[in-house]
Structures are given as C-alpha cells and as structure tokens.
NUGU-281698 format. One record per residue: residue number from 1; residue in three letters; chain; z negated, y negated, x negated of N, C-alpha, C in turn. Coordinates in nm, 4 decimals. Each point is the difference from the previous one (the first is absolute). Layout:
BEGIN
PT pos code unit      n_z      n_y      n_x     ca_z     ca_y     ca_x      c_z      c_y      c_x
PT NUM  ala    A        Z        Y        X        Z        Y        X        Z        Y        X
...
END
This chain:
BEGIN
PT pos code unit      n_z      n_y      n_x     ca_z     ca_y     ca_x      c_z      c_y      c_x
PT   1  met    A   0.8786  -1.2828  -1.5950   0.0813  -0.0725  -0.0357   0.0120  -0.1550   0.0081
PT   2  pro    A   0.0673  -0.0545  -0.0956   0.0416  -0.0852   0.0240   0.1011  -0.0346   0.0372
PT   3  gly    A   0.0688  -0.0794   0.1007   0.1423   0.0285   0.0170   0.0200   0.0908   0.1324
PT   4  asp    A  -0.0828   0.0405  -0.0345   0.0658   0.1434   0.1245  -0.0524   0.0025   0.1390
PT   5  gly    A  -0.0576  -0.1382   0.0323  -0.0244  -0.0430   0.1694  -0.1788   0.1819   0.0252
PT   6  ser    A  -0.0140  -0.0111  -0.0877  -0.1573   0.1017   0.0587  -0.1059  -0.0914  -0.0677
PT   7  gly    A  -0.0038  -0.1168  -0.0226  -0.1355  -0.0304  -0.0245  -0.0649   0.0474  -0.1746
PT   8  his    A   0.0384   0.1251   0.0496  -0.1544   0.0592  -0.1388   0.0980  -0.0112  -0.1446
PT   9  ser    A  -0.0975  -0.0502  -0.1132   0.0705  -0.0485  -0.1058   0.0041   0.1217  -0.1077
PT  10  ser    A   0.0700   0.0703  -0.0369  -0.0325   0.0999  -0.1523  -0.1277  -0.0652  -0.0713
PT  11  glu    A  -0.0831  -0.0597   0.0273  -0.0648  -0.0952  -0.1125  -0.1278   0.0630   0.0527
PT  12  asp    A  -0.0514   0.0850   0.0984  -0.0566   0.0417   0.0676  -0.0151   0.1631   0.0301
PT  13  pro    A  -0.0570   0.0034  -0.0642   0.0660   0.1917   0.0007  -0.0540   0.0648   0.1530
PT  14  glu    A  -0.1949   0.0267  -0.0114  -0.0230  -0.0547   0.0725   0.0107   0.0282   0.2025
PT  15  glu    A   0.0563  -0.1705   0.0088   0.0575  -0.0369   0.0917   0.1108   0.0456   0.0049
PT  16  trp    A   0.0539   0.0284  -0.0718   0.1836   0.1169   0.0092  -0.0356   0.1454   0.0202
PT  17  ala    A  -0.0905   0.0722  -0.0457  -0.0338   0.1232   0.0488  -0.0713  -0.0514   0.1543
PT  18  ala    A  -0.1245  -0.0623   0.0582  -0.0227  -0.0378   0.0641   0.1250   0.0053   0.1491
PT  19  his    A   0.0784  -0.0563  -0.1150   0.1244  -0.0837   0.1708   0.0670   0.2135  -0.0066
PT  20  ala    A   0.0665   0.0602  -0.1133   0.0430   0.1053   0.0336  -0.0914   0.1204   0.0664
PT  21  asn    A  -0.0959   0.0161  -0.0534  -0.0884   0.0829   0.1169   0.0033  -0.0719   0.1079
PT  22  met    A   0.0117  -0.0961   0.0538  -0.0073  -0.0513   0.1607   0.1222   0.0458   0.0392
PT  23  glu    A   0.1302  -0.0029  -0.1023   0.1167  -0.0171   0.1209   0.0395   0.1666  -0.0266
PT  24  arg    A  -0.0553   0.0884  -0.0584   0.0771   0.1082  -0.0084  -0.0997   0.0869   0.1925
PT  25  thr    A  -0.1740  -0.0677  -0.0026  -0.0741   0.0284   0.0702   0.0434  -0.0255   0.1537
PT  26  ala    A   0.0863  -0.1077  -0.0199   0.0238  -0.0373   0.1452   0.1314   0.0670   0.0282
PT  27  his    A   0.1014   0.0323  -0.0906   0.1065   0.0796   0.0066  -0.0512   0.1676   0.0473
PT  28  ala    A  -0.0942   0.0831  -0.0853  -0.0839   0.1023   0.0604  -0.0018  -0.0084   0.1325
PT  29  leu    A  -0.1690  -0.1336   0.0479   0.0422  -0.0898   0.0946   0.0822   0.0495   0.1349
PT  30  ser    A   0.0903  -0.0563  -0.0393   0.1701   0.0227   0.1074   0.0487   0.0943  -0.0146
PT  31  val    A  -0.0557   0.0612  -0.0413   0.0824   0.1581   0.0119  -0.1091   0.0995   0.0838
PT  32  val    A  -0.0967  -0.0483  -0.0271  -0.0706   0.1279   0.0586  -0.0325  -0.0651   0.1768
PT  33  leu    A  -0.0425  -0.1063  -0.0063   0.0350  -0.0413   0.1387   0.1923  -0.0413   0.0171
PT  34  gly    A   0.0735   0.0690  -0.0385   0.1742   0.0461   0.0201  -0.0384   0.0957   0.1286
PT  35  arg    A  -0.1064   0.1304  -0.1016  -0.0075   0.1385   0.0474  -0.0546   0.0265   0.1568
PT  36  leu    A  -0.0914  -0.1250   0.0323  -0.0578   0.0033   0.1141   0.0671  -0.0086   0.1476
PT  37  ser    A  -0.0396   0.0474   0.1030   0.0225  -0.0337   0.1506   0.0088  -0.1848  -0.0676
PT  38  lys    A   0.0925  -0.0190   0.1827  -0.0353  -0.1481   0.0058  -0.1524  -0.0154   0.0485
PT  39  asp    A  -0.0580   0.1109   0.0542  -0.1280  -0.0563   0.0526  -0.0985   0.0077  -0.0574
PT  40  asp    A   0.0099   0.1424  -0.0714  -0.1093   0.0453  -0.1321  -0.0067  -0.1633  -0.0927
PT  41  arg    A   0.1562  -0.0407  -0.0777  -0.0281  -0.1609  -0.0192  -0.0485  -0.1094   0.0529
PT  42  glu    A   0.0627  -0.0141   0.0954  -0.0893  -0.0645   0.0253  -0.1655   0.0122   0.0497
PT  43  asn    A  -0.0690   0.1116   0.0131  -0.1543  -0.0015   0.0124  -0.0616  -0.0686  -0.1449
PT  44  phe    A   0.1000   0.0758  -0.0903  -0.0272  -0.0002  -0.1507  -0.0401  -0.1469   0.0446
PT  45  gln    A   0.1270  -0.0880  -0.0034  -0.0230  -0.1584   0.0272  -0.1212  -0.0943   0.0393
PT  46  gln    A  -0.0131   0.0769   0.1326  -0.1190  -0.0621   0.0508  -0.1085   0.0466  -0.0814
PT  47  ser    A  -0.0489   0.1904  -0.0184  -0.1467  -0.0004  -0.0639   0.0212  -0.1064  -0.1452
PT  48  phe    A   0.1184   0.0023  -0.0995  -0.0779  -0.0368  -0.1054  -0.0296  -0.1591   0.0712
PT  49  his    A   0.0885  -0.0361   0.0403  -0.0536  -0.1491   0.0595  -0.1470  -0.0341   0.0182
PT  50  arg    A  -0.0517   0.0559   0.0999  -0.1213   0.0159   0.0366  -0.1034   0.0961  -0.1040
PT  51  val    A   0.0650   0.0607  -0.0982  -0.0437   0.0824  -0.0386  -0.1345  -0.1141  -0.1283
PT  52  cys    A   0.1158  -0.0635  -0.1294   0.0566  -0.0588  -0.0107  -0.0031  -0.1865  -0.0196
PT  53  cys    A  -0.0010  -0.0411   0.0782   0.0225  -0.1630   0.0183  -0.1180  -0.0111   0.1426
PT  54  leu    A  -0.0542   0.1232   0.0240  -0.1126  -0.0452   0.1563  -0.0596   0.0535   0.0171
PT  55  asn    A  -0.0306   0.0713  -0.1810  -0.1512   0.0981   0.0058  -0.0512   0.1105   0.1250
PT  56  ser    A   0.0875   0.0670   0.0216  -0.0097   0.0752   0.0880  -0.0330   0.1138  -0.0609
PT  57  arg    A  -0.0572   0.0779   0.0430  -0.0979   0.1613  -0.0290   0.0383   0.1036   0.0695
PT  58  asp    A   0.1126  -0.0357   0.1390   0.0100   0.0912   0.0746   0.0370   0.1766  -0.0666
PT  59  pro    A  -0.0856   0.1088   0.0214   0.0645   0.0967  -0.0765   0.1264   0.0670  -0.0052
PT  60  glu    A   0.0774  -0.0847   0.1378   0.1508   0.0473   0.0707   0.0785  -0.0817  -0.1477
PT  61  glu    A  -0.1063  -0.1075   0.0159   0.1490  -0.0894  -0.1280  -0.0382  -0.0260  -0.1313
PT  62  val    A  -0.0807   0.0644  -0.0227  -0.0155   0.0130  -0.1473   0.0638   0.1527  -0.0165
PT  63  leu    A  -0.0080   0.1299   0.0547   0.0717   0.0984   0.0402   0.1918  -0.0375  -0.0336
PT  64  val    A   0.0212  -0.0700   0.0866   0.1463   0.0067  -0.0405   0.0274  -0.1030  -0.1069
PT  65  val    A  -0.0989  -0.1105  -0.0956   0.0965  -0.0895  -0.0930  -0.0058   0.0825  -0.1199
PT  66  asn    A  -0.1532   0.1291   0.0165  -0.0143   0.1120  -0.1618   0.0701   0.1189   0.0024
PT  67  gln    A   0.0814  -0.0099   0.0947   0.1402   0.1351   0.0532   0.0525  -0.0574  -0.0672
PT  68  val    A   0.0350  -0.1409   0.0154   0.1532  -0.0493  -0.0284  -0.0417  -0.0267  -0.1274
PT  69  leu    A  -0.1152  -0.1042  -0.0384  -0.0094  -0.0024  -0.1951   0.0172   0.1660  -0.0613
PT  70  his    A  -0.0311   0.0869   0.0301   0.0601   0.1395  -0.0153   0.0883   0.0559   0.0138
PT  71  leu    A   0.0889  -0.0729   0.0897   0.2145   0.0208  -0.0157  -0.0084  -0.0511  -0.0946
PT  72  leu    A  -0.1009  -0.1623  -0.1065   0.0829  -0.1355  -0.0248  -0.0292   0.1334  -0.1754
PT  73  asp    A  -0.1283   0.0544   0.0004  -0.0863   0.0268  -0.1569   0.1315   0.1096   0.0018
PT  74  glu    A   0.0214   0.0865   0.0876   0.0686   0.1303  -0.0804   0.1595  -0.0942   0.0182
PT  75  glu    A   0.0147  -0.0743   0.0616   0.1687  -0.0268  -0.0479   0.0067  -0.0992  -0.1294
PT  76  met    A  -0.1750  -0.0791  -0.0459   0.0406  -0.0645  -0.1457   0.0188   0.1107  -0.1522
PT  77  glu    A  -0.0366   0.1328   0.0441  -0.0016   0.0706  -0.1593   0.0892   0.0097   0.0152
PT  78  lys    A   0.1300   0.0225   0.1119   0.1516   0.0358  -0.0166   0.0152  -0.0676  -0.1511
PT  79  pro    A   0.0760   0.0823  -0.0818   0.0539  -0.0641  -0.1108   0.1162  -0.1412   0.0550
PT  80  asp    A   0.0218  -0.0131   0.0982   0.1033  -0.0694   0.0125  -0.1101  -0.1931  -0.0353
PT  81  tyr    A  -0.1206   0.0801   0.0299  -0.0919  -0.2429   0.0059  -0.0959   0.0926  -0.1638
PT  82  cys    A   0.0782   0.0924  -0.1268  -0.1520  -0.0139  -0.1109   0.0617  -0.0947  -0.0849
END
C-alpha cells in the first residue's frame, strides 16, 4: 500500500494476494522450524539448499525436505492461515 513501506500497491490485487500468501507461508514455516530440534532444523536447511539450489536428488535429502514440507502443509491448514 502506498506509504506503508511495504512497496506494494493496493491497486494490484494479485500482487497484494501473492505478498499476503508469502507472509502466511513464511510465518507457518517459522513455526514449523521452531518445533524442530536444532539438529533437525540444520539438517533441513542443508538438505533444502542441496535439493532446491544444487538440484540434489539424494533420497535422504529429498525425504527430509518432503517431511518438513508435509509439516508445513499441515500448519497451513490451520484456521490461523486461512
């Protein structure tokens, strides 16, 4: 919205919806990662980087990423994010 510092214009509803969805997803991911142990969180971050940025197809890394994404999906189903 103009003047709110977000850099988003209320004139573009698609852009605003995408930004709002991004914020909800980021918050949900933060909640999910906060529930993990430090070791599990670090393992996810490393696996996510390898799978998404380095195109790794290591089955263990893909499994770790998919498990956290499943937790994220469950979190996003909560009424807080709808």
